[in-house]
C-alpha positions as CSV (number, residue, x, y, z in Angstrom):
1,X,79.3,50.9,54.7
2,X,81.3,51.2,51.6
3,X,79.3,51.3,48.6
4,X,80.5,49.5,45.3
5,X,80.5,51.1,41.8
6,X,78.0,48.5,40.6
7,X,75.7,49.1,43.7
8,X,76.0,53.0,43.4
9,X,75.1,52.7,39.4
10,X,72.1,50.5,40.6
11,X,70.9,52.9,43.1
12,X,71.4,55.7,40.8
13,X,69.2,54.4,38.2
14,X,66.2,53.9,40.7
15,X,67.0,57.5,41.9
16,X,67.4,59.1,38.7
17,X,64.0,57.5,37.4
18,X,62.4,58.7,41.1
19,X,63.2,62.5,40.1
20,X,59.7,62.3,38.3
21,X,58.4,61.7,41.6
22,X,57.4,64.6,43.7
23,X,58.1,64.9,47.4
24,X,54.9,65.4,48.6
25,X,53.5,61.8,48.1
26,X,54.4,60.2,51.2
27,X,52.3,62.9,53.5
28,X,49.3,62.0,51.7
29,X,49.3,58.2,51.8
30,X,45.8,57.1,53.0
31,X,44.2,60.3,52.4
32,X,41.4,60.5,49.8
33,X,41.8,63.7,47.5
34,X,39.7,63.3,44.5
35,X,36.2,61.8,45.7
36,X,33.3,61.1,43.2
37,X,32.1,64.8,41.9
38,X,35.6,66.2,41.5
39,X,36.9,66.9,38.3
40,X,39.9,65.0,36.2
41,X,41.2,65.6,33.2
42,X,42.8,62.8,30.8
43,X,44.9,64.1,28.0
44,X,45.4,61.9,24.9
45,X,48.5,63.1,22.8
46,X,48.6,61.8,19.2
47,X,52.2,62.1,18.7
48,X,53.6,62.9,15.1
49,X,51.2,65.2,13.8
50,X,47.8,63.2,13.1
51,X,46.1,63.8,9.5
52,X,42.8,65.6,10.8
53,X,41.2,65.6,7.3
54,X,41.3,62.1,7.4
55,X,39.8,61.7,10.9
56,X,37.1,64.3,10.5
57,X,36.1,63.9,6.8
58,X,34.3,66.6,4.8
59,X,32.7,64.1,2.5
60,X,31.1,66.5,0.3
61,X,33.7,68.7,-0.4
62,X,35.1,68.2,-3.9
63,X,38.3,70.2,-3.2
64,X,39.3,67.7,-0.6
65,X,39.0,64.6,-2.9
66,X,40.6,66.9,-5.7
67,X,43.7,67.4,-3.4
68,X,43.8,63.6,-2.4
69,X,42.7,61.6,-5.7
70,X,44.2,58.2,-4.2
71,X,44.2,59.2,-0.3
72,X,40.7,60.8,0.3
73,X,38.6,58.1,2.2
74,X,35.1,57.6,0.3
75,X,31.9,59.0,1.6
76,X,30.5,55.5,1.4
77,X,33.3,54.1,3.8
78,X,33.4,57.2,6.2
79,X,31.2,56.7,9.5
80,X,28.3,59.5,8.6
81,X,27.9,62.1,11.2
82,X,25.8,64.5,9.1
83,X,25.3,64.9,5.5
84,X,28.6,66.9,5.1
85,X,30.6,65.0,7.9
86,X,32.2,61.6,8.6
87,X,34.6,60.0,10.9
88,X,37.4,57.7,9.8
89,X,36.2,54.1,9.6
90,X,38.3,52.8,12.1
91,X,36.5,55.2,14.7
92,X,33.2,53.5,15.3
93,X,33.4,54.0,19.1
94,X,33.6,57.6,18.6
95,X,30.6,57.6,16.1
96,X,28.9,55.9,19.0
97,X,29.9,58.8,21.2
98,X,28.7,61.3,18.9
99,X,25.2,59.6,18.6
100,X,24.8,59.7,22.4
101,X,26.0,63.1,22.8
102,X,29.2,62.4,24.6
103,X,31.7,64.2,22.3
104,X,32.4,67.5,21.0
105,X,34.7,68.0,17.6
106,X,36.7,71.4,17.8
107,X,37.8,72.2,14.2
108,X,40.7,74.5,13.0
109,X,42.6,74.1,16.2
110,X,46.2,75.7,16.0
111,X,48.0,78.9,16.7
112,X,49.6,81.9,15.1
113,X,53.0,81.5,12.9
114,X,53.0,77.9,13.0
115,X,55.9,75.7,13.0
116,X,56.3,72.4,11.0
117,X,59.0,71.0,13.2
118,X,57.9,68.1,15.5
119,X,60.1,69.1,18.4
120,X,59.2,72.8,18.4
121,X,55.6,72.8,17.5
122,X,55.2,70.1,20.2
123,X,57.2,72.2,22.8
124,X,54.7,75.1,22.0
125,X,52.0,72.9,22.5
126,X,53.5,71.7,25.9
127,X,54.1,74.9,27.1
128,X,51.3,77.1,25.7
129,X,53.9,79.6,24.5
130,X,53.5,82.0,21.7
131,X,55.5,80.5,18.5
132,X,58.3,83.4,19.2
133,X,59.0,82.6,22.8
134,X,60.8,79.7,24.3
135,X,59.7,78.4,27.8
136,X,61.0,75.5,29.9
137,X,58.0,74.8,31.9
138,X,54.7,73.1,30.7
139,X,51.0,74.4,31.0
140,X,50.2,71.4,33.4
141,X,53.4,71.6,35.5
142,X,52.7,75.6,36.0
143,X,49.1,74.4,37.2
144,X,50.9,72.0,39.5
145,X,52.8,75.2,40.5
146,X,49.7,77.5,40.9
147,X,47.7,74.9,43.0
148,X,50.7,74.2,45.5
149,X,51.6,77.7,46.2
150,X,51.2,77.8,49.9
151,X,48.9,75.0,50.3
152,X,49.3,71.8,52.2
153,X,47.6,69.6,49.8
154,X,49.5,69.7,46.6
155,X,47.4,68.7,43.4
156,X,49.2,66.1,41.2
157,X,49.6,64.9,37.7
158,X,50.2,61.5,36.4
159,X,51.9,60.7,33.0
160,X,51.6,57.1,32.0
161,X,55.0,56.6,30.4
162,X,58.8,56.2,31.3
163,X,59.8,59.9,30.7
164,X,58.1,63.0,31.6
165,X,56.8,65.2,29.1
166,X,57.6,69.0,29.2
167,X,53.9,69.8,29.4
168,X,54.1,68.2,33.1
169,X,57.0,70.3,34.4
170,X,56.7,73.3,36.8
171,X,59.2,75.6,38.2
172,X,58.8,74.0,41.5
173,X,56.5,71.0,41.0
174,X,56.6,68.0,38.3
175,X,54.0,65.4,37.4
176,X,54.9,62.0,38.0
177,X,55.9,59.4,34.8
178,X,54.8,55.9,35.7
179,X,54.1,53.4,33.0
180,X,53.3,50.7,35.4
181,X,52.8,51.2,39.0
182,X,53.2,47.3,39.6
183,X,56.7,47.4,38.0
184,X,57.9,50.2,39.8
185,X,56.5,49.1,42.9
186,X,58.4,45.8,42.5
187,X,61.9,47.5,41.5
188,X,61.8,49.7,44.6
189,X,60.8,46.9,46.8
190,X,63.8,44.5,45.8
191,X,66.0,43.7,48.7
192,X,68.9,45.3,47.5
193,X,67.6,48.7,47.7
194,X,65.9,48.4,51.1
195,X,69.2,46.9,52.4
196,X,71.2,49.7,50.8
197,X,68.9,52.1,52.5
198,X,68.8,50.4,56.0
199,X,72.9,50.2,55.9
200,X,72.8,53.8,55.1
201,X,70.6,54.7,57.8
202,X,72.6,52.9,60.2
203,X,75.6,55.1,59.4
204,X,76.6,58.2,61.4
205,X,77.5,61.5,59.7
206,X,77.0,63.2,56.4
207,X,77.8,61.1,53.2
208,X,78.7,62.3,49.7
209,X,75.8,60.3,48.4
210,X,73.1,61.4,51.1
211,X,71.0,63.0,48.4
212,X,71.1,60.0,46.3
213,X,69.8,58.1,49.1
214,X,67.2,60.6,50.1
215,X,65.8,60.4,46.6
216,X,65.7,56.8,46.8
217,X,63.8,56.7,50.2
218,X,61.1,59.1,48.8
219,X,60.6,57.1,45.7
220,X,60.1,53.8,47.7
221,X,57.5,55.8,49.7
222,X,55.9,57.3,46.4
223,X,56.1,53.6,44.6
224,X,54.2,52.1,47.4
225,X,51.4,54.9,47.6
226,X,50.9,54.8,43.7
227,X,50.7,51.2,43.7
228,X,48.5,50.8,46.6
229,X,46.1,53.3,45.4
230,X,46.0,51.7,41.9
231,X,45.1,48.4,43.7
232,X,42.5,50.0,45.8
233,X,39.7,49.8,43.4
234,X,41.2,48.2,40.2
235,X,38.9,48.1,37.3
236,X,37.5,44.8,36.4
237,X,36.6,45.9,33.0
238,X,37.9,44.2,29.8
239,X,40.5,46.3,28.0
240,X,42.4,45.9,24.7
241,X,45.8,44.2,25.5
242,X,47.4,47.2,23.8
243,X,50.0,49.8,25.4
244,X,47.0,52.4,25.3
245,X,44.4,49.8,26.6
246,X,46.8,48.8,29.3
247,X,47.4,52.8,30.1
248,X,43.7,53.7,30.3
249,X,43.1,50.8,32.2
250,X,45.5,52.1,34.8
251,X,44.1,55.7,34.7
252,X,40.6,54.2,35.4
253,X,41.9,52.1,38.3
254,X,43.4,55.2,39.7
255,X,40.5,57.4,39.1
256,X,38.4,54.9,41.0
257,X,41.0,55.2,44.1
258,X,41.4,57.8,46.2
259,X,44.7,59.1,44.7
260,X,45.0,62.7,44.6
261,X,45.3,63.1,40.9
262,X,43.6,65.6,38.8
263,X,45.4,65.2,35.5
264,X,46.3,62.2,33.7
265,X,48.3,62.3,30.6
266,X,49.1,59.6,27.9
267,X,50.5,59.3,24.3
268,X,49.9,57.2,21.0
269,X,51.9,57.5,17.9
270,X,53.6,58.0,15.4
271,X,51.2,59.7,13.3
272,X,54.0,60.9,11.0
273,X,52.3,59.5,8.0
274,X,54.8,60.8,5.0
275,X,54.2,57.3,3.6
276,X,51.6,54.5,3.7
277,X,49.3,56.7,5.6
278,X,46.1,54.4,5.0
279,X,47.7,51.4,7.0
280,X,49.6,53.4,9.6
281,X,46.4,55.7,10.4
282,X,44.1,52.6,10.2
283,X,46.2,50.7,12.7
284,X,46.7,53.6,15.4
285,X,42.8,54.6,15.3
286,X,41.9,51.0,15.6
287,X,43.9,51.0,18.8
288,X,42.7,54.6,19.9
289,X,39.0,53.6,19.3
290,X,39.1,50.2,21.0
291,X,40.9,51.7,24.1
292,X,38.6,55.1,24.4
293,X,35.5,52.7,24.1
294,X,36.7,50.3,26.9
295,X,37.7,53.7,29.0
296,X,34.1,55.3,28.6
297,X,32.2,52.3,29.4
298,X,34.4,51.6,32.6
299,X,33.8,55.4,33.5
300,X,29.9,55.1,32.8
301,X,29.6,51.7,34.7
302,X,31.4,53.1,37.8
303,X,29.5,56.8,37.5
304,X,32.7,58.5,37.0
305,X,31.9,59.7,33.4
306,X,30.5,63.2,34.3
307,X,33.6,63.9,36.3
308,X,36.2,63.3,33.5
309,X,37.0,65.3,30.4
310,X,39.1,63.4,28.0
311,X,40.4,65.4,25.0
312,X,42.9,64.8,22.1
313,X,45.5,66.9,20.7
314,X,48.3,66.7,17.9
315,X,51.2,68.9,17.5
316,X,49.9,69.9,14.0
317,X,47.7,68.5,11.0
318,X,49.0,67.5,7.5
319,X,49.1,69.5,4.2
320,X,45.9,69.3,2.4
321,X,47.3,67.8,-0.6
322,X,48.6,64.1,-0.8
323,X,52.3,63.6,-1.5
324,X,53.9,61.2,-4.2
325,X,54.6,58.5,-1.4
326,X,50.6,57.7,-0.3
327,X,51.1,60.1,2.7
328,X,50.7,63.6,3.8
329,X,53.6,66.1,5.0
330,X,53.7,68.4,7.9
331,X,50.7,71.0,8.1
332,X,49.2,73.2,10.6
333,X,45.6,73.3,11.9
334,X,43.8,70.4,13.2
335,X,40.9,68.9,15.1
336,X,40.6,67.9,19.0
337,X,38.0,65.3,20.2
338,X,36.5,66.4,23.6
339,X,34.8,63.8,25.4
340,X,32.8,63.7,28.7
341,X,29.4,63.2,30.2
342,X,29.6,66.8,31.0
343,X,29.9,68.7,27.9
344,X,27.9,71.7,27.2
345,X,28.6,71.7,23.5
346,X,28.5,68.7,21.8
347,X,28.7,67.0,18.4
348,X,30.6,69.1,15.5
349,X,31.4,72.7,17.7
350,X,32.4,74.8,14.8
351,X,32.8,75.1,11.0
352,X,35.0,72.6,9.2
353,X,38.2,73.6,7.7
354,X,37.8,76.1,4.6
355,X,39.8,74.3,1.6
356,X,39.1,77.0,-0.8
357,X,41.0,79.2,1.7
358,X,44.6,77.9,2.3
359,X,47.7,79.4,3.3
360,X,50.7,78.0,1.2
361,X,48.7,74.9,0.7
362,X,47.6,74.5,4.6
363,X,44.8,75.1,6.7
364,X,44.3,78.2,8.6
365,X,43.6,77.9,12.1
366,X,40.3,79.8,13.5
367,X,40.8,78.8,17.2
368,X,44.1,79.1,19.2
369,X,44.7,76.1,21.2
370,X,45.5,78.1,24.4
371,X,41.7,79.2,24.4
372,X,41.2,75.3,25.0
373,X,43.6,75.2,27.7
374,X,42.3,78.3,29.5
375,X,38.9,76.7,29.4
376,X,39.9,73.6,31.0
377,X,42.0,75.4,33.5
378,X,39.4,77.8,34.7
379,X,36.0,76.0,34.1
380,X,37.0,72.2,35.0
381,X,40.0,72.6,37.2
382,X,38.8,75.9,38.8
383,X,42.4,77.2,38.4
384,X,43.7,80.9,37.6
385,X,44.4,80.3,34.1
386,X,45.7,83.8,33.1
387,X,48.6,83.2,35.8
388,X,49.0,79.9,34.6
389,X,49.2,80.7,30.9
390,X,50.9,84.3,31.3
391,X,47.9,86.0,29.7
392,X,44.1,86.1,29.5
393,X,42.8,83.9,26.8
394,X,39.2,83.6,25.7
395,X,36.8,80.9,27.2
396,X,35.2,78.5,25.1
397,X,31.7,76.8,25.7
398,X,32.0,73.2,25.4
399,X,32.2,72.8,29.3
């Protein structure tokens, strides 16, 4: 069969997208690998550098209001957690989680010698490298490599997006980037692609584009598998009709199925609030709050909340002082939310930022984020964290 240029481009587009799909999926069609009781991690990336001080608010700290005379959130408007601490007014669902003991708040999370570049700092968080190191594999990707070294049942990770993050890329195995399983399934099952593959398989001999066809064939199988698994136990719960709401509903449906997925990754942003921070953070937090509230309710209704660890991170926080444009500029340390029915530490896990001890106007980190990763890998995913992270980090006590 002679393939036309237009057809080759069409086939190439599907195959290029399919490079995000690992080759082992076909072997596991119909097999249950993550039954109830096995642990799953859901990671929410707050892209752009969320302002942690207006997220977890030191409502009795005069230094906070002095640094933010217009941007500081008034104590009467914050959602009170303790006499000293409040949450952003939009995070009503997170306040409920605090009240029922399902959330832990980790303060002052960062890393030594912080970088204020979005791209560089995100790379550091994705790879779990030191700030002086440049790695091309991600911590979740290396987890996949380690779990699949010599095993016949690889463990996989799914990112709900069209593009795969560096965090999900290993040396040998990569996670899967799928925004919408139904859309991928529909595209891959178009008659054109099926016909192209059938005609190619009828031809004898090696062709220059054999690799392209092989990748396409794997994509068709993978798309079928992911879509069918997502439909095995589709969530019937009501979720907000937002990007994050749709993504978390997809994740819930996959968790309730028998798909062999241990890590899910999703992003929300941008939180890069140099100007007009109040409105931007309010809008993004409303989307996050409503989607996470629905997700947790769904997990609880299906008896999976104890099996799931949900956590948030952002590549850096913001500077302590407001700027002249109603916003904040790139900073350093930040907070993380940890959500699960199986937390061993709940509420406010460690001390709030010390606003009297800043470094060039920025918060000083007290918890290296790689300690969080090590804890998740070792205690939740039962993996060799020191091998995956390249060195031994301290374990924390939240799980």
